[in-house]
VOVOVO-366382 format. One record per residue: residue number from 1; x, y, z of N, C-alpha, C in turn; residue in three letters. Coordinates in nm, 3 decimals. Layout:
N
NUM;X;Y;Z;X;Y;Z;X;Y;Z;ALA
...
END
This chain:
120
1;0.082;-0.118;0.000;0.000;0.000;0.000;0.087;0.126;0.000;MET
2;0.207;0.117;0.063;0.291;0.236;0.068;0.340;0.276;-0.071;LYS
3;0.346;0.181;-0.164;0.387;0.213;-0.300;0.283;0.302;-0.367;LYS
4;0.159;0.297;-0.321;0.056;0.382;-0.377;0.083;0.529;-0.349;LEU
5;0.170;0.556;-0.253;0.202;0.696;-0.222;0.262;0.768;-0.341;SER
6;0.317;0.693;-0.436;0.370;0.756;-0.557;0.261;0.831;-0.632;ALA
7;0.137;0.785;-0.620;0.027;0.853;-0.687;0.005;0.993;-0.631;LEU
8;0.039;1.012;-0.505;0.020;1.143;-0.445;0.125;1.242;-0.490;PHE
9;0.227;1.195;-0.562;0.330;1.285;-0.615;0.281;1.357;-0.740;MET
10;0.176;1.308;-0.801;0.131;1.365;-0.927;0.096;1.513;-0.914;ILE
11;0.028;1.557;-0.807;0.002;1.701;-0.799;0.129;1.785;-0.794;PRO
12;0.238;1.725;-0.751;0.364;1.800;-0.747;0.415;1.831;-0.887;ALA
13;0.361;1.762;-0.986;0.397;1.791;-1.124;0.312;1.908;-1.171;LEU
14;0.356;2.026;-1.140;0.280;2.144;-1.179;0.281;2.155;-1.330;ALA
15;0.186;2.225;-1.382;0.168;2.229;-1.525;0.245;2.344;-1.587;VAL
16;0.311;2.317;-1.698;0.399;2.414;-1.763;0.320;2.523;-1.832;SER
17;0.369;2.644;-1.816;0.310;2.758;-1.886;0.403;2.808;-1.994;LEU
18;0.509;2.734;-2.020;0.606;2.775;-2.122;0.541;2.773;-2.259;ALA
19;0.576;2.868;-2.341;0.519;2.875;-2.476;0.567;2.756;-2.557;ALA
20;0.476;2.699;-2.633;0.510;2.581;-2.712;0.492;2.607;-2.860;CYS
21;0.474;2.731;-2.899;0.477;2.764;-3.040;0.347;2.760;-3.116;GLY
22;0.233;2.779;-3.053;0.109;2.798;-3.124;0.059;2.682;-3.207;GLY
23;0.100;2.562;-3.180;0.048;2.446;-3.252;-0.096;2.421;-3.207;GLU
24;-0.167;2.338;-3.282;-0.305;2.306;-3.250;-0.314;2.237;-3.115;ASP
25;-0.432;2.249;-3.056;-0.459;2.186;-2.927;-0.456;2.034;-2.945;LYS
26;-0.379;1.964;-2.861;-0.375;1.818;-2.872;-0.508;1.757;-2.827;PRO
27;-0.535;1.637;-2.875;-0.657;1.566;-2.836;-0.645;1.515;-2.693;THR
28;-0.758;1.477;-2.636;-0.757;1.418;-2.502;-0.672;1.291;-2.501;LYS
29;-0.681;1.214;-2.608;-0.605;1.090;-2.617;-0.455;1.117;-2.617;GLU
30;-0.413;1.221;-2.688;-0.271;1.257;-2.691;-0.222;1.304;-2.554;GLU
31;-0.306;1.382;-2.486;-0.268;1.431;-2.353;-0.262;1.314;-2.255;VAL
32;-0.359;1.225;-2.261;-0.360;1.108;-2.172;-0.238;1.021;-2.196;THR
33;-0.203;0.999;-2.320;-0.085;0.919;-2.354;0.042;0.985;-2.301;SER
34;0.054;1.114;-2.319;0.172;1.186;-2.270;0.182;1.185;-2.119;GLY
35;0.068;1.201;-2.051;0.067;1.197;-1.905;0.110;1.060;-1.856;LEU
36;0.059;0.957;-1.919;0.098;0.820;-1.884;0.248;0.800;-1.903;SER
37;0.299;0.848;-2.014;0.443;0.838;-2.042;0.525;0.912;-1.936;GLN
38;0.482;1.031;-1.899;0.555;1.110;-1.800;0.553;1.042;-1.663;ALA
39;0.444;0.973;-1.632;0.430;0.911;-1.500;0.498;0.776;-1.490;MET
40;0.537;0.717;-1.602;0.601;0.585;-1.600;0.721;0.580;-1.506;ASP
41;0.796;0.687;-1.496;0.913;0.685;-1.410;0.878;0.696;-1.261;GLU
42;0.757;0.739;-1.230;0.716;0.753;-1.091;0.635;0.635;-1.039;TYR
43;0.571;0.563;-1.128;0.487;0.451;-1.089;0.563;0.322;-1.118;ILE
44;0.599;0.251;-1.011;0.678;0.130;-1.033;0.589;0.008;-1.061;ASP
45;0.653;-0.099;-1.100;0.582;-0.221;-1.141;0.495;-0.277;-1.029;ALA
46;0.537;-0.260;-0.905;0.459;-0.312;-0.793;0.323;-0.243;-0.784;GLU
47;0.320;-0.112;-0.808;0.194;-0.038;-0.807;0.106;-0.084;-0.922;VAL
48;0.166;-0.103;-1.038;0.090;-0.152;-1.154;0.031;-0.289;-1.121;VAL
49;0.108;-0.375;-1.056;0.059;-0.507;-1.017;-0.056;-0.497;-0.918;ASP
50;-0.044;-0.404;-0.822;-0.148;-0.388;-0.720;-0.277;-0.332;-0.777;GLN
51;-0.264;-0.230;-0.860;-0.383;-0.162;-0.911;-0.430;-0.216;-1.045;LEU
52;-0.336;-0.261;-1.125;-0.366;-0.303;-1.261;-0.348;-0.188;-1.358;GLY
53;-0.296;-0.220;-1.475;-0.271;-0.117;-1.576;-0.400;-0.047;-1.618;GLN
54;-0.509;-0.122;-1.625;-0.636;-0.062;-1.666;-0.680;0.046;-1.567;GLU
55;-0.663;0.020;-1.437;-0.700;0.121;-1.336;-0.614;0.246;-1.350;ALA
56;-0.485;0.228;-1.377;-0.398;0.345;-1.396;-0.435;0.420;-1.523;LEU
57;-0.465;0.348;-1.630;-0.507;0.414;-1.754;-0.636;0.494;-1.731;ASP
58;-0.729;0.435;-1.656;-0.853;0.506;-1.623;-0.825;0.629;-1.538;ASN
59;-0.727;0.617;-1.449;-0.687;0.729;-1.363;-0.634;0.845;-1.447;TYR
60;-0.545;0.815;-1.540;-0.490;0.920;-1.626;-0.600;0.983;-1.712;TYR
61;-0.691;0.900;-1.762;-0.803;0.952;-1.841;-0.892;1.041;-1.756;SER
62;-0.913;1.002;-1.632;-0.993;1.083;-1.540;-0.932;1.221;-1.522;CYS
63;-0.802;1.226;-1.499;-0.733;1.355;-1.479;-0.751;1.443;-1.603;ILE
64;-0.731;1.385;-1.719;-0.744;1.462;-1.843;-0.889;1.505;-1.864;VAL
65;-0.984;1.415;-1.842;-1.125;1.451;-1.858;-1.165;1.565;-1.765;ASP
66;-1.114;1.562;-1.643;-1.148;1.664;-1.543;-1.084;1.799;-1.571;GLU
67;-0.973;1.802;-1.642;-0.898;1.927;-1.656;-0.886;1.980;-1.798;SER
68;-0.910;1.898;-1.897;-0.882;1.930;-2.037;-0.940;2.064;-2.082;TYR
69;-1.066;2.087;-2.058;-1.132;2.208;-2.107;-1.084;2.335;-2.038;ASP
70;-1.021;2.322;-1.922;-0.979;2.439;-1.845;-0.829;2.466;-1.850;ASP
71;-0.752;2.379;-1.912;-0.608;2.400;-1.923;-0.575;2.473;-2.052;LEU
72;-0.469;2.552;-2.047;-0.426;2.624;-2.167;-0.376;2.525;-2.272;SER
73;-0.382;2.567;-2.397;-0.331;2.483;-2.506;-0.184;2.451;-2.487;ASP
74;-0.107;2.548;-2.438;0.036;2.527;-2.417;0.061;2.419;-2.312;ASP
75;-0.018;2.421;-2.206;-0.004;2.320;-2.102;-0.044;2.183;-2.155;THR
76;-0.153;2.177;-2.229;-0.195;2.050;-2.288;-0.089;1.995;-2.381;LEU
77;-0.028;2.082;-2.460;0.079;2.041;-2.552;0.197;1.984;-2.473;LYS
78;0.233;2.051;-2.364;0.343;2.004;-2.281;0.313;1.864;-2.225;SER
79;0.192;1.846;-2.174;0.153;1.716;-2.121;0.150;1.610;-2.231;LEU
80;0.097;1.645;-2.346;0.090;1.550;-2.458;0.229;1.506;-2.503;ALA
81;0.326;1.596;-2.487;0.464;1.563;-2.525;0.535;1.477;-2.421;ASP
82;0.466;1.445;-2.312;0.524;1.360;-2.209;0.630;1.429;-2.126;GLY
83;0.628;1.562;-2.127;0.726;1.638;-2.051;0.689;1.639;-1.903;GLU
84;0.788;1.652;-1.819;0.764;1.669;-1.677;0.747;1.819;-1.654;GLU
85;0.623;1.865;-1.652;0.599;2.009;-1.648;0.627;2.072;-1.513;PRO
86;0.650;2.201;-1.516;0.669;2.279;-1.394;0.597;2.412;-1.410;THR
87;0.542;2.462;-1.303;0.476;2.593;-1.301;0.458;2.635;-1.156;ALA
88;0.427;2.760;-1.137;0.406;2.809;-1.001;0.273;2.757;-0.947;SER
89;0.268;2.738;-0.817;0.150;2.683;-0.754;0.030;2.777;-0.758;GLU
90;0.052;2.904;-0.788;-0.060;2.997;-0.792;-0.116;3.015;-0.933;ASP
91;-0.065;2.943;-1.030;-0.116;2.954;-1.167;-0.250;2.881;-1.179;SER
92;-0.334;2.929;-1.269;-0.464;2.865;-1.292;-0.449;2.722;-1.340;ASP
93;-0.355;2.698;-1.429;-0.335;2.562;-1.480;-0.292;2.466;-1.370;ASP
94;-0.204;2.512;-1.283;-0.160;2.426;-1.172;-0.280;2.391;-1.084;TYR
95;-0.359;2.492;-1.049;-0.474;2.470;-0.962;-0.574;2.374;-1.027;GLN
96;-0.598;2.393;-1.155;-0.691;2.306;-1.228;-0.640;2.162;-1.231;THR
97;-0.513;2.145;-1.265;-0.454;2.012;-1.273;-0.452;1.946;-1.135;PHE
98;-0.417;2.022;-1.033;-0.412;1.970;-0.897;-0.550;1.925;-0.850;ASN
99;-0.651;2.005;-0.878;-0.788;1.970;-0.839;-0.833;1.842;-0.909;SER
100;-0.806;1.831;-1.038;-0.841;1.710;-1.113;-0.769;1.588;-1.057;ALA
101;-0.643;1.606;-1.024;-0.563;1.496;-0.970;-0.618;1.451;-0.835;THR
102;-0.654;1.545;-0.750;-0.709;1.510;-0.619;-0.840;1.433;-0.634;GLU
103;-0.927;1.481;-0.722;-1.055;1.414;-0.746;-1.034;1.271;-0.795;THR
104;-0.946;1.256;-0.891;-0.923;1.124;-0.952;-0.845;1.031;-0.860;CYS
105;-0.756;1.086;-0.779;-0.683;1.004;-0.682;-0.780;0.947;-0.579;THR
106;-0.873;1.030;-0.534;-0.973;0.983;-0.439;-1.056;0.869;-0.500;GLN
107;-1.097;0.886;-0.623;-1.174;0.781;-0.691;-1.093;0.653;-0.706;SER
108;-0.966;0.668;-0.745;-0.879;0.551;-0.761;-0.859;0.479;-0.629;LEU
109;-0.838;0.554;-0.522;-0.815;0.492;-0.391;-0.941;0.421;-0.343;MET
110;-1.058;0.482;-0.366;-1.183;0.417;-0.328;-1.201;0.287;-0.405;GLU
111;-1.169;0.290;-0.534;-1.179;0.171;-0.617;-1.081;0.063;-0.569;GLU
112;-0.959;0.105;-0.535;-0.858;0.010;-0.487;-0.900;-0.051;-0.354;ALA
113;-0.954;0.031;-0.265;-0.996;-0.019;-0.134;-1.114;-0.115;-0.148;MET
114;-1.207;-0.085;-0.236;-1.321;-0.175;-0.254;-1.274;-0.307;-0.315;SER
115;-1.171;-0.302;-0.398;-1.114;-0.424;-0.454;-1.047;-0.509;-0.347;GLY
116;-0.980;-0.442;-0.253;-0.916;-0.515;-0.143;-1.019;-0.578;-0.052;LEU
117;-1.130;-0.507;-0.026;-1.235;-0.562;0.059;-1.299;-0.683;-0.006;GLU
118;-1.309;-0.682;-0.138;-1.367;-0.794;-0.211;-1.281;-0.918;-0.208;GLY
119;-1.151;-0.901;-0.181;-1.059;-1.015;-0.178;-1.063;-1.089;-0.045;GLU
120;-1.120;-1.025;0.056;-1.121;-1.087;0.189;-1.221;-1.198;0.202;GLU
END
């Protein structure tokens, strides 16, 4: 269970406000894929075994679904590129991403706990 604490590191990945050159807004699928790629180094195999890859994929999709419409195109591009973004904690994008992450982490943990109760 302590390995799940890696999931709580996700809000620490503040969202980048760096200019990315005016390219088109990436799709939700592209952003979800990039977020998954960026998180691969933080989520170890033991967590994947405990939760299952499908649960993690749903978690990343949840974060993107919760934040996509409210994040800047530049931030979405950064996430889609799989970059480890950084931004100040008082930025709107950071707050939006953090809120989405908290909501989805709570859902993931509730799902994980109900799965553990079902195993007993």
